[in-house]
N, C-alpha and C positions, 0 to 999 in steps of 0.2 A: 304631637302631644307633649305638654310640659307639666312638670310636677315638682314640688319641693315641700319639705315638711320640717317644722320646728316642734320639738316636744320637750317642754320644761327645761330642766338643767342638762338634758342629754344633748350632745352635739347634733346639730341639724343635719338632715338628709339633703343632699344637693339636688338642685333642679335637673331635669333631664328632658330631652326631646327625642321622641321615637321617630325612626325612619325605617323603611324596608331594608332588610339585609341584602347587601350586594351578592351577586352570584360568586361562587367559588372560582369558576373558570369563565373567561370572557366569551367563549364560543358556544356554551351550553348552559341552560338554566339549571339551578339546583333541583328543580322538580324532575327534569328528565335525567339529570345525573344520578339522583337517588334511585330512579327506576332501573337504569341500565348498568350502573357501575358494579354491583355485585355479580352480574352475569358476565360482564367483561372479564372480571378477575377469575370467575369460574373457568372460562374457556382458556384464558392465558395460562393459569396454573395447570389445568388439565393437559394443555398442549405440551408444556414443558415435561410433564411426567410421561406423556405419550412418546415424546422423542427419546427420553431415557429408556423407555420400554422397547421401542422399535429398534433402537441401535444397541440395546443391551449394554448400556454404558456402565452400570454398577451391578454386575451379576452377583457379587458377594452379598449385596444387601437386599436381594429379592426375597420376598416372602413366599413366592411360588415360581415355578418354572414356566417357560412359555408353553410347554406341553400341557400343563394343567389348565391354562387359559383356554386352550383348544379343546381339551377333552372334558372338562368338568362344568363349564358354564353352559347354561340352558337358554341363553338369550344371545342373539347376534349383536355385534357392535352397532349395526344399523338400527335395530330395534331399541337398543339402549339410548342412542343419540336422539331418536324420535321422541321417546317418552320424556327424556330430559328437556327437550325443547318445549313439549306440551306443558310440563310443570313450570318452566320459566315464564311462559306466557301467562299462566295463572298467577304467578308471583308478581309479574309486572302489573297486571290488572288490579290485583288486590292492593299492591303498594300505592298505585295511583289513587284508588278510592280512599285509602287511609290518609294519604297526604292531603287530599281535598277536604277532609274533615278537620284538618289542623288549621289554626289561625296563621295568617301571613307572618313569617318570621320577621321580627323587628330588632333593631339595634339602637343603642344610644343611652341605655340605662346601666351600663357596667359600673360606673362610679357610684350610682345610687345603690345598686345591689351590694357592692363592697361595703358601703357605709351601713347598710342594714345589718350585715354580719358584724361590723365593728360595734354597733349598738348592742347586739346580742352579747358580744364579749364584755362590753362595759357592764351590762346588767348582770352577767354571770359573776363579775367581781364582787357584787354586793353580798354574795353568800360566803365570801372568803373569811371575814371576821367571825362569822358563826362557826364555820368549819374549824378554824384555828382554836376557837373557844372550846370546842368539843375535845380538843387535844390538850387543853389546859394552858393555852398560850393566849397572851393579851395582845390582840392585833393592834390596838391603838398605841400601846407602849412600843411595840416593835416598829410601827410606822414612824413614831416620833424619833426613835433612836437612829433610824437609817435615813431620815429625811435630808439632813445636810449633804450627805455623800451620794445618795441614791434616791432622788425625789420621785422617779417613776415607780420604783419598788414601793416607796412609802405610799404613793397614791393607790397602788393595787392592794396593799395590806389594809388600807383604810376603807376598802370597799369600792374602789374605782372613783375616788375623789381626787380630781386634779385641778384645783382652783387656779393654778398657774398656767394652765393650757387654755388659751383663748385665741380667737381669730375674729376677723371682721368679714362681713359679706357685703356684696354690692346691693344697692337699693332695689334693683330689679329682682335679685334673688330673695330679698326680704319681702318684697311685695308678693311674690309667688308663694313664699312660705306663709305669710299672713293670710293669703287667700285660701291656701290649702288647710291651714289650721283653724280658720274662722276668727282669728284675733286681728286687732287693728282695724282702723277705718280711715280711709281717705289718705291724701298726700301727707297730712301732718303726722299721722301715725307712722307712715313709711319713713319720713324724714327723721323723726325721732329715733326710730329703730335703726336707721343707718349709722347712728353714732354709738350703737350698743355693741359691745363685745359679746360673742357667743362662745359656749364651750367648744373645745376642739378635741380631736382624738389624739392619743399618744401614737408615736411612730410605730411602736411594737403592736399596738392594736390594729392599725391599718395593715401592717405586714402580715399579721396572723389572719386577718380577715381576707386578704388577697390569697393567701395560701389555702384557706378554706374554700374560697369561691372558685379558684382556678384549678386546684389540685385535689383536695380532699373530697369535696362534694361530687365532682365529675367521676372520680375514681370509684366512690361508693355507688353512684348510680350505675356505672358500667358493670361492676361486679354483681350488683343486685340483678341487673338484666341477665347476666351470665348464669347466676344461680337459678333464676326463674326459668330460663330456657332449658337448663339441665333437668330441673324437676319436671317440667312439662313434657319433655321428650322421653324421659325415663319411664314415667308412669303410662303414657300413651303407648310407647314402644312395647313395654312389658305386657300391657293389656292386649295388644295385637298378637302376642304369642300365646297368651292364656286363653283368649276367646277364639275358638276354632273357626267360627264363621268369619271373623275379621281377618284371621290369618289367611284362610283360603281365598277370600275374595279381594283382599287388599294387600296384606304385607308379603304374601308369598312371592309376589312379583319381584320385589327387591332381592329376595333370597334365591332367585334364579342365578345370581352371580355368586357362585361358591368361591370364585377367585376375583375379588373386587379389583377394579382399576379406577383411575382418577375420575374420568368424566362419567363414570357410572354412579357417582355419589348420589345424584338426584334421580336415579332410575327407580321410580316408585309408581304405584297406582295413583292417579290424580287425587283421589280422596285422601289417601294416606299422606301424600305430599302436602296437600293443603292443611290438614290437621297438624301434622308434626312440624313441618318446616315453616310454611307461610304464616299460619295462625300463631304458632309458637313464637316466632321472631317478632311478629307484629304486637302481640300482647306484652312481650318482654319490653319492647320499646315504650309502650304506653304506661305500664305499671311502674317502670323505672323513671318515668318523666324525663326521658332523654331529649336533648335538643335536636333539631334537624341534622346538624352536622355530626353530633355524637351518634345519632341513629344511622346515618350513612356509614360511619366507621364500623359500628356494631354489625350491620348487615354484611358488609364486605368481610369483616374478620370472621364471622360465623360461617360464611360461605366458603372462604379459603380453608378454614379449619375442617369443614366437612369433606372437602375435596382431598385434603391431605390425609384424612383418616381412611380414605379408600384408595390411596395411591399404590398400595402393594409393595412398598419399600420401607425398610427400617433404616433410615438414613441418620447416622449419628450426628451430623452437622445441621440437621433440619431443626430450626428453633421451635417449631410447633410440636415436634415430637419430643423435645427436651423439657419444655415448661410444664408438662403434665403427663401422667402415665396413661391417659386416655389418648392413644395414638393409633397409628395404622396397625401395628402388631396387636394391640389390645382389641381393636374392633374386628380385626380379621378373624380372631377366634370365634366371634359370634357368627361369622358367615360360614363356619364349618359345620358339618352335620353333627359332629361330636360336641360342639360348643354352642349350639344354637339356643339353648335355654339359659345361657349365662351372658355376662358382659352387655347388659342392656343400656348402660350409661352412654350418653352422647349429647352434645359433641365435645364438651370441654373437660369435665372431671369425672372421677370414678366414685364420688362420694356416695351416691345412692346404692351402687353395687356393693360397696363395703358395708354400708349400714344395714342393708336388707339381705345380705348373704347370697347375692347372685353373681359374685365374681368367680371366674374360673380359677380353680385351685390345683388342677392336675398338671401332669407333664404334657408338653406339646411337641417336643422334638421327635419322638417316635411316631406320633400321629401324623405330623407333617411329612416325615420320611415315608411312611406308608402311603400317604396320598400321592406323593411325588412318584413313587414306584408304580402305583396302580395307573396313574395318568400316563407314564412313559410306556407301560405295557399296552395300554389302550391305544395310544397313538401309533406304536409300532405295529400292533395288530391291524389297525385301520390301514396303515401304509402297506402291509403285506397283502391284505385283502384287495386293496386297490391295485397293487402290482399284479396279483393273480388274475384279477378281472381284466386288466389291460392285456396280459399275455393271452388269455382266452380269446379276447376280442381280436387280437392280432392274428392268432392261429386261424380263427374263423374267417377273417378277412383274406388271409393268404390262400386258404382252401377255396374260397369263393372266387378269388382272382384266377386260380389255376384252372378251375372248371370253365370259366369264361374264355380262357386262352386256348383250350383244346379245340382242333378243327372238327367240324361236323359235316358229313356228306349227306346231302338231301336228295331225295328221289321225287320226280314229278308225280303228282297225284294220278292214280290210275295206272301207272306204269309199273311193270314187274321188274324187279331187280334182276339183271343178267348175272348168271353165275360166272365166276372167274374161270377162264380157260387155263388148263395146265400147259406147260411148254410143249409136251409131247403131242397133245391133241392139236395144238396150233401148227406144229411141224407136219403132222400127217395130213392135215387139210391143205396145206400149201403144196404138198407133193401131188 
């Protein structure tokens, strides 16, 4: 597809030809990469934290002791892994359906889009004389005074008027421009137009347009998606605590983990997982108008952030725990019985908790210490009970083995047992 546009005294928009976007990696299509990449990162990051946990590499940064994991959680690791895999299947199917509704990603119009932003910058300059006039400044006089030394500044002060900036275009480009704008007719018009100079953009206009296109706009879109997902998850999450039916039937499953660990991040009821995570991320992608590649990054980033928030460690060098106060320590409070009605914000910032007064404000050290002591006592008690049970079983087994080892004299059926003879009686009979 080709297009070009000429619009009055405005610099023309360049022609472009669209073609399908090549895949990011040569061995897998972007379609499948978008589906599986977040889950690959989920298990990679979870495995790293699992190794840290299993080998107790950073005990000083643990939020909970190993005894607490054993004593306080109400779901086995097998159950957690099973439910996580179920949710990931739901996410893959949903992501596939979402991707199939999107148009085929195309490339080839970058210069055109940059030029569109440059035109917007040029139009915005038209308001500059009026704004300066409101301040009591004569824009025309200022432009005239600086024109000899700073012609570009003079052009901006005069409302984006740069008569000295022109360029020529090829006949093919002008034909496309004439066809797109509806002006000109036939080869004669195109030949005449080929000798005509057209307005051009200033270097600073193109530089600013590229910054807007490549940096400012994508950044704004990304943070809008982050803000949308934070709002979506906060209000749904809080509702699942306020509504008793939703908590009992859906959200309580996630709170079986009083001591969260990394791969338990997506341990949810399937309905809750779809509403909070799958639908939340998908809608954030749509309303922020993210590109497919930006969407891929957003899904991976939000997934890794969620895993990190459940890792069970307050690591000072973890960048995801430094850039925002909504981190593993913050979310862990919500998983405790004494903090379950606070700290609903997830997964990025704490804005909504601060605004609506649901942020935990009390002391946590004494409460965590009490939970650790209770868990240690429970584990010790369980170990003592197990040892007593083992000793009882060993004693019973020993007694049973002794009874089996004792000799037993049997008497034939119907025969009377002969009384034992005394030595004196035996001697008398012999005599």
